[in-house]
C-alpha positions as CSV (number, residue, x, y, z in Angstrom):
1,M,0.0,-0.3,0.0
2,Y,2.4,2.2,1.2
3,Q,4.8,1.3,-2.2
4,K,1.6,2.1,-4.5
5,R,1.6,5.5,-2.7
6,R,4.9,6.7,-3.1
7,N,5.5,5.3,-6.7
8,Q,2.6,7.4,-7.3
9,L,4.6,10.3,-6.0
10,I,7.8,9.3,-8.1
11,E,5.4,9.4,-11.4
12,Q,5.3,12.9,-10.3
13,M,8.4,13.8,-9.7
14,P,10.4,15.9,-12.1
15,L,13.4,14.1,-12.9
16,N,16.5,14.8,-11.0
17,S,14.6,15.8,-8.2
18,I,14.5,15.0,-4.4
19,F,11.4,14.8,-2.3
20,C,11.9,15.2,1.6
21,V,9.4,14.4,4.2
22,F,9.6,15.1,7.8
23,S,7.2,12.7,10.6
24,G,7.6,16.5,13.3
25,N,8.4,16.2,16.7
26,A,6.4,17.0,19.8
27,P,7.6,20.6,21.2
28,Y,7.9,20.5,24.5
29,S,5.0,22.0,27.5
30,V,6.4,22.5,31.0
31,G,9.8,21.2,32.1
32,D,10.8,17.9,30.5
33,E,7.1,17.3,29.7
34,K,6.3,17.2,25.4
35,Y,2.6,17.4,24.0
36,P,1.2,14.6,22.8
37,F,3.1,13.6,19.4
38,S,1.2,13.8,16.2
39,V,2.5,12.6,13.3
40,D,2.6,14.9,9.9
41,R,0.0,13.6,7.6
42,N,1.8,13.3,4.4
43,F,4.6,11.2,6.5
44,Y,2.5,8.9,7.2
45,Y,0.5,8.6,4.4
46,L,3.3,7.7,2.6
47,T,5.2,5.3,5.3
48,G,2.4,4.2,8.0
49,L,5.2,5.2,10.3
50,D,4.1,6.8,13.3
51,K,7.2,8.0,15.1
52,E,9.1,11.1,15.7
53,N,12.1,12.4,14.2
54,M,12.1,10.7,11.1
55,M,12.9,11.7,7.5
56,Y,11.5,9.8,4.3
57,M,13.3,10.6,1.0
58,A,12.2,10.0,-2.4
59,V,14.9,10.5,-5.3
60,K,14.3,10.6,-9.0
61,Y,17.6,10.5,-11.4
62,E,17.9,11.9,-14.9
63,N,17.0,8.0,-16.4
64,G,14.4,8.1,-14.6
65,T,14.8,5.5,-11.9
66,A,14.8,6.0,-8.5
67,A,15.4,5.3,-4.8
68,H,13.5,5.6,-1.5
69,M,15.2,6.0,1.8
70,L,14.2,6.3,5.4
71,F,16.6,8.2,8.0
72,I,15.7,7.4,11.7
73,E,16.9,7.7,15.2
74,P,19.9,5.3,16.4
75,F,18.5,2.7,19.2
76,D,18.9,4.3,22.7
77,E,19.1,1.7,26.0
78,Q,19.1,4.4,28.1
79,M,16.0,6.4,27.0
80,A,14.3,2.4,26.6
81,K,14.1,2.5,29.9
82,W,12.0,5.6,30.8
83,V,9.5,5.7,27.5
84,G,10.1,2.6,25.5
85,G,12.5,2.0,22.8
86,R,13.0,3.5,19.1
87,I,11.6,2.0,16.7
88,L,14.4,-0.9,15.4
89,P,15.3,-0.4,11.2
90,K,14.1,-4.2,10.7
91,E,10.3,-2.8,12.3
92,A,10.8,0.3,10.1
93,A,11.4,-1.8,7.0
94,A,8.6,-4.0,8.5
95,I,5.6,-1.7,8.6
96,S,7.0,0.9,5.6
97,G,8.3,-1.6,2.9
98,I,11.4,1.1,2.9
99,S,14.7,-1.2,2.9
100,D,16.9,1.2,2.5
101,I,17.0,2.4,6.3
102,R,19.6,4.9,7.4
103,M,20.8,6.8,10.8
104,N,19.1,11.0,11.0
105,D,23.3,11.5,11.3
106,E,24.1,10.3,7.9
107,R,21.3,12.9,6.4
108,W,23.9,15.2,5.1
109,N,26.1,12.5,4.0
110,T,23.6,11.1,1.7
111,I,22.8,14.2,0.2
112,C,26.3,15.0,-0.3
113,M,26.7,11.5,-2.0
114,L,23.5,12.5,-4.2
115,L,24.7,16.1,-4.6
116,N,28.2,15.6,-5.9
117,Y,28.9,12.3,-7.5
118,R,24.6,11.1,-8.8
119,M,23.3,14.2,-9.9
120,D,26.4,16.5,-10.5
121,R,25.6,16.4,-14.2
122,V,22.4,17.6,-14.8
123,G,21.5,21.6,-15.5
124,K,19.2,21.7,-12.3
125,I,18.6,19.9,-9.0
126,T,15.1,20.2,-7.5
127,F,14.5,19.5,-3.8
128,L,10.7,18.9,-3.4
129,G,8.8,19.3,0.0
130,D,5.4,20.5,1.9
131,F,7.2,23.7,2.9
132,T,3.8,24.9,3.6
133,L,3.9,27.7,5.8
134,Q,0.9,29.6,7.6
135,E,1.5,33.1,9.1
136,D,0.9,32.0,12.5
137,H,2.4,28.9,12.4
138,Q,5.6,28.0,13.9
139,K,8.3,26.9,11.2
140,R,8.7,23.1,11.1
141,D,11.5,21.0,9.9
142,A,11.2,20.8,6.7
143,H,11.7,24.6,6.4
144,I,14.6,24.1,8.5
145,F,16.1,21.5,6.8
146,A,15.3,24.0,3.5
147,K,17.3,27.0,5.0
148,E,20.5,24.9,5.8
149,L,20.0,23.1,2.1
150,T,20.2,26.3,0.6
151,D,22.8,28.0,2.7
152,K,25.1,24.4,1.9
153,Y,24.0,24.3,-1.3
154,P,22.9,27.7,-3.3
155,Y,22.4,26.3,-6.7
156,V,19.7,23.4,-5.5
157,S,16.2,25.0,-6.8
158,V,13.8,24.2,-3.4
159,E,10.5,24.2,-4.5
160,N,7.0,23.5,-2.5
161,G,6.0,20.3,-3.6
162,A,2.9,19.7,-1.7
163,Y,0.6,19.8,-4.0
164,M,1.3,16.6,-5.0
165,L,0.7,14.8,-2.4
166,T,-2.6,17.0,-1.9
167,S,-3.8,15.4,-5.3
168,L,-2.9,12.0,-3.9
169,R,-4.8,12.2,-0.8
170,L,-7.3,13.7,-2.2
171,I,-8.4,10.4,-3.7
172,K,-9.0,7.5,-1.0
173,D,-7.7,4.3,-2.0
174,D,-10.0,1.2,-0.6
175,E,-7.8,0.5,2.5
176,E,-8.5,4.3,4.0
177,I,-11.9,4.0,2.8
178,E,-12.3,0.9,5.1
179,K,-10.7,2.8,7.9
180,L,-13.2,5.4,7.0
181,K,-15.8,3.5,7.5
182,K,-14.9,2.0,10.8
183,A,-14.3,5.4,12.4
184,I,-18.0,6.5,11.2
185,S,-19.2,2.8,13.1
186,V,-17.2,3.5,16.4
187,T,-19.0,7.4,16.1
188,N,-22.2,5.7,15.7
189,Q,-22.2,3.9,18.7
190,A,-20.9,6.4,20.4
191,I,-23.8,9.1,19.8
192,L,-26.7,6.3,20.5
193,N,-24.9,5.5,23.5
194,M,-25.2,9.5,24.5
195,M,-28.7,9.8,23.3
196,K,-29.6,7.0,25.5
197,H,-27.6,8.1,28.9
198,A,-29.4,11.7,28.0
199,H,-32.0,13.5,30.7
200,A,-32.3,17.3,31.5
201,D,-30.3,18.6,34.0
202,M,-27.2,17.0,33.1
203,K,-24.0,18.6,32.4
204,E,-22.7,19.0,28.8
205,N,-19.8,17.1,29.9
206,E,-21.5,14.6,31.6
207,L,-23.4,13.6,28.0
208,E,-20.2,14.2,26.3
209,A,-18.6,11.5,28.6
210,H,-20.8,8.5,27.6
211,F,-19.4,9.2,23.8
212,D,-15.7,9.2,25.1
213,F,-16.6,6.0,27.0
214,I,-17.2,4.1,23.7
215,L,-13.9,5.5,22.0
216,K,-11.6,4.3,24.7
217,S,-13.6,0.8,25.0
218,H,-12.8,0.7,21.2
219,N,-8.9,2.3,21.8
220,C,-10.0,5.3,19.2
221,K,-9.0,8.7,19.7
222,H,-10.6,11.8,18.7
223,S,-10.8,13.3,15.9
224,F,-10.9,16.6,17.4
225,P,-11.9,18.3,20.7
226,S,-15.7,17.2,20.9
227,I,-18.7,19.9,20.8
228,V,-21.3,19.2,22.9
229,G,-23.5,22.6,23.1
230,S,-26.9,22.8,24.4
231,G,-29.9,25.7,23.6
232,K,-28.2,28.7,22.8
233,N,-24.4,27.5,23.3
234,A,-25.4,25.4,19.7
235,T,-25.7,28.5,17.6
236,I,-21.7,29.0,18.5
237,L,-19.9,27.1,15.8
238,H,-17.0,25.9,17.3
239,Y,-18.2,26.1,21.0
240,G,-15.7,24.2,23.3
241,D,-16.8,24.7,26.8
242,N,-19.3,21.6,27.4
243,N,-19.6,22.6,31.0
244,Q,-23.2,24.1,31.2
245,T,-26.4,22.6,32.4
246,I,-28.7,20.8,30.2
247,K,-31.7,22.2,30.4
248,D,-35.8,20.4,29.5
249,D,-36.9,20.9,26.0
250,T,-33.4,22.2,24.5
251,L,-31.7,20.6,21.8
252,V,-28.2,19.4,22.4
253,L,-26.0,20.0,18.8
254,C,-22.6,17.3,19.0
255,D,-20.1,17.3,16.9
256,L,-17.6,14.7,17.1
257,G,-15.9,12.0,15.8
258,A,-13.4,9.1,16.3
259,S,-10.3,8.4,14.4
260,I,-9.0,4.8,13.5
261,E,-5.0,4.9,12.8
262,Y,-5.4,8.5,12.0
263,Y,-8.7,8.2,9.5
264,N,-11.4,10.7,11.2
265,A,-15.5,10.2,11.1
266,D,-16.5,14.1,11.8
267,I,-20.3,13.5,12.2
268,T,-22.9,16.0,13.9
269,R,-25.9,15.1,15.6
270,T,-28.8,17.1,17.1
271,F,-31.2,15.6,18.8
272,P,-33.5,17.0,22.0
273,I,-32.2,16.2,25.9
274,N,-35.7,14.9,26.9
275,G,-35.7,12.9,23.6
276,K,-39.3,14.7,22.3
277,F,-38.9,18.0,19.6
278,T,-41.0,20.4,20.3
279,P,-43.0,21.8,17.7
280,R,-40.7,24.3,16.6
281,Q,-37.7,22.4,17.2
282,K,-39.0,20.1,14.4
283,Q,-39.9,22.9,11.8
284,I,-36.4,23.9,12.0
285,Y,-34.7,20.7,11.9
286,N,-36.4,19.4,8.9
287,I,-35.3,22.6,7.0
288,V,-31.9,21.1,7.8
289,L,-32.2,17.5,7.1
290,E,-34.2,18.4,4.0
291,G,-31.0,20.2,3.3
292,N,-28.7,17.5,4.3
293,R,-30.5,15.3,1.6
294,Y,-31.3,17.4,-1.1
295,I,-27.4,18.6,-1.1
296,M,-25.9,14.6,-1.0
297,S,-28.4,14.4,-4.3
298,L,-26.2,17.2,-6.2
299,V,-23.3,15.2,-5.4
300,K,-21.1,13.7,-8.5
301,P,-18.1,14.3,-9.9
302,Q,-17.2,17.8,-11.2
303,V,-18.9,19.5,-9.4
304,T,-17.5,21.7,-6.9
305,L,-17.7,22.3,-3.0
306,R,-18.6,25.8,-3.8
307,E,-21.4,25.1,-6.0
308,L,-22.6,22.7,-3.1
309,N,-22.7,25.6,-0.9
310,T,-24.4,27.8,-3.4
311,K,-27.3,25.5,-3.9
312,L,-28.2,25.2,0.0
313,I,-28.2,28.8,0.1
314,E,-30.7,29.4,-2.3
315,Y,-32.5,26.6,-0.8
316,Y,-32.8,28.3,2.7
317,E,-34.0,30.8,1.2
318,T,-37.1,29.7,0.0
319,E,-37.5,27.9,3.0
320,L,-36.7,30.4,5.4
321,K,-38.8,32.6,3.7
322,K,-41.5,30.8,3.9
323,I,-41.3,30.5,7.6
324,G,-41.1,34.3,8.0
325,L,-37.2,34.2,8.8
326,L,-36.1,36.6,6.1
327,E,-38.4,39.7,7.3
328,N,-36.9,43.1,8.5
329,G,-33.5,42.8,5.9
330,K,-32.7,39.3,7.8
331,T,-30.6,37.3,4.7
332,V,-29.8,33.3,4.9
333,R,-26.3,34.7,6.6
334,D,-28.1,35.7,9.6
335,Y,-29.3,31.9,10.2
336,Y,-26.1,30.1,8.4
337,W,-22.5,31.4,7.7
338,H,-20.3,28.2,7.3
339,G,-19.6,26.4,4.3
340,V,-21.4,22.7,3.8
341,S,-18.5,20.8,3.1
342,H,-15.4,20.0,3.5
343,M,-12.5,16.9,2.9
344,L,-12.2,14.6,4.9
345,G,-9.0,12.2,5.8
346,L,-6.0,11.8,7.2
347,E,-7.0,15.4,8.8
348,T,-10.4,16.6,9.9
349,H,-10.5,19.0,7.6
350,D,-8.5,17.5,4.7
351,V,-6.2,18.8,1.9
352,S,-8.0,20.0,-0.8
353,L,-7.5,22.4,-3.8
354,S,-8.5,25.8,-4.7
355,N,-12.4,25.2,-6.6
356,Y,-11.5,21.7,-6.9
357,P,-14.0,19.5,-8.7
358,L,-14.7,16.2,-7.5
359,Q,-13.9,13.1,-8.2
360,K,-14.3,9.5,-7.9
361,G,-12.8,8.4,-4.6
362,N,-13.3,12.0,-2.7
363,V,-14.9,11.5,0.8
364,F,-15.9,15.1,2.5
365,T,-18.5,15.8,4.7
366,I,-22.4,17.5,3.8
367,E,-23.2,19.7,7.4
368,P,-26.1,21.9,6.5
369,G,-27.0,24.1,9.7
370,L,-29.2,27.1,11.2
371,Y,-28.9,29.0,14.0
372,L,-31.3,30.8,15.8
373,E,-29.2,32.7,18.8
374,E,-32.8,34.6,20.0
375,E,-34.7,31.4,19.9
376,E,-32.0,28.9,21.5
377,I,-32.0,26.9,18.6
378,G,-28.7,25.2,17.0
379,I,-29.0,22.5,14.7
380,R,-26.6,21.4,11.8
381,I,-26.5,17.5,10.5
382,E,-23.5,16.6,9.2
383,D,-22.8,12.8,7.5
384,N,-19.9,11.9,5.2
385,V,-19.9,10.8,1.7
386,L,-17.7,9.2,-0.6
387,V,-18.2,10.2,-4.2
388,T,-19.0,7.2,-6.9
389,E,-19.1,7.1,-10.7
390,D,-22.3,8.8,-11.1
391,G,-23.1,10.8,-7.2
392,C,-22.3,9.5,-3.7
393,I,-22.3,6.7,-1.1
394,N,-23.2,8.0,2.3
395,L,-20.7,6.2,4.3
396,S,-22.4,7.0,7.9
397,E,-26.6,6.5,6.4
398,E,-26.6,3.8,10.3
399,I,-26.1,7.2,12.1
400,I,-30.1,7.9,13.0
401,K,-31.2,11.4,11.9
402,S,-34.8,12.0,11.3
403,V,-37.1,13.2,14.0
404,E,-39.1,9.8,14.1
405,D,-36.2,7.6,14.5
406,I,-34.2,10.0,16.9
407,E,-37.9,10.1,19.3
408,A,-38.4,6.7,18.7
409,Y,-34.5,5.4,19.8
410,M,-34.1,8.0,22.7
411,S,-38.0,6.9,23.8
412,K,-36.8,3.1,23.9
413,N,-33.7,3.1,25.3
414,G,-33.7,6.6,27.0
415,E,-33.0,7.2,31.2
């Protein structure tokens, strides 16, 4: 699997080029404590390795042949007594399928040999990597490496090759789809457990704990910090306190997901804490639900996420006008201010390209919402879909979302 992905990367690389990807490091928090390590997703995508301080190097020579190298930390017996041993070369080779395993202190000597003896006859040598850097982000290993590289070898061209990996990661292979399905299945069980234990006057984080229990039971991590917002809190898009008492007759918006081997589910369900929608809640909820189904029916190759969002706004303009919400200068944007979709995969908001036309194999979210702050009603219904040749498959179809199904389940299983 990983070899296939690396070969696809080689196909995109120009002749006389080298592609470097780093696994990353966990920064220190306080004293000798580190933040939890989260591997660079491009590195993981190409190697399957989930360890710090590694570098993968792909080389494409003038004649089109290629080489693959993996640089890792040496085994440290003393460190192994404290935090466990670093991965051994044979273990790294078995997971990644890369046979040429070298130590990190061999990086620059290897690069020197490549540039001076293997690639010195060519006019241009290009170093590629994921050198994307947002303004408010810290520099990563790739940026430090690129600076040192150009200082040592000013004749080398350094270019951002992130788009190459983005184009590969956008199309999910069978293994990725299976992992996403597993993550969604666990998320389904966890949401049902929340509904089963829901009752008025409990805390939002108490309800959240019933989601967490299922994830822990399946040895899963969270895709992202869970959003569990009741009443007015549900109108805050990225609400994160999750610490308020849930009043009777209110809706709870739960945006959450399980992650399996870094493949993320991202599901939102909204349900009444007491198991019964009020007439007004049902009215707004069904508008959102039909929006969810409508957008799903429009998915097919060559459509863009921007076009889907435009269609949702047009739908809302019709439906909200019917119930009097667009009077006195109000517009759809007063009740809905985010996009209806984002890509999904190794990252919750996965890599994408500007105005990208959907293709078979894409996985993304469909998440219409309406937020009526004055009425303390916030509703979002989010599913995860896979693009097919002529439409899409709802990977989260089994997670109940109709008013009737939610009320029936909570009536039968609630506390």
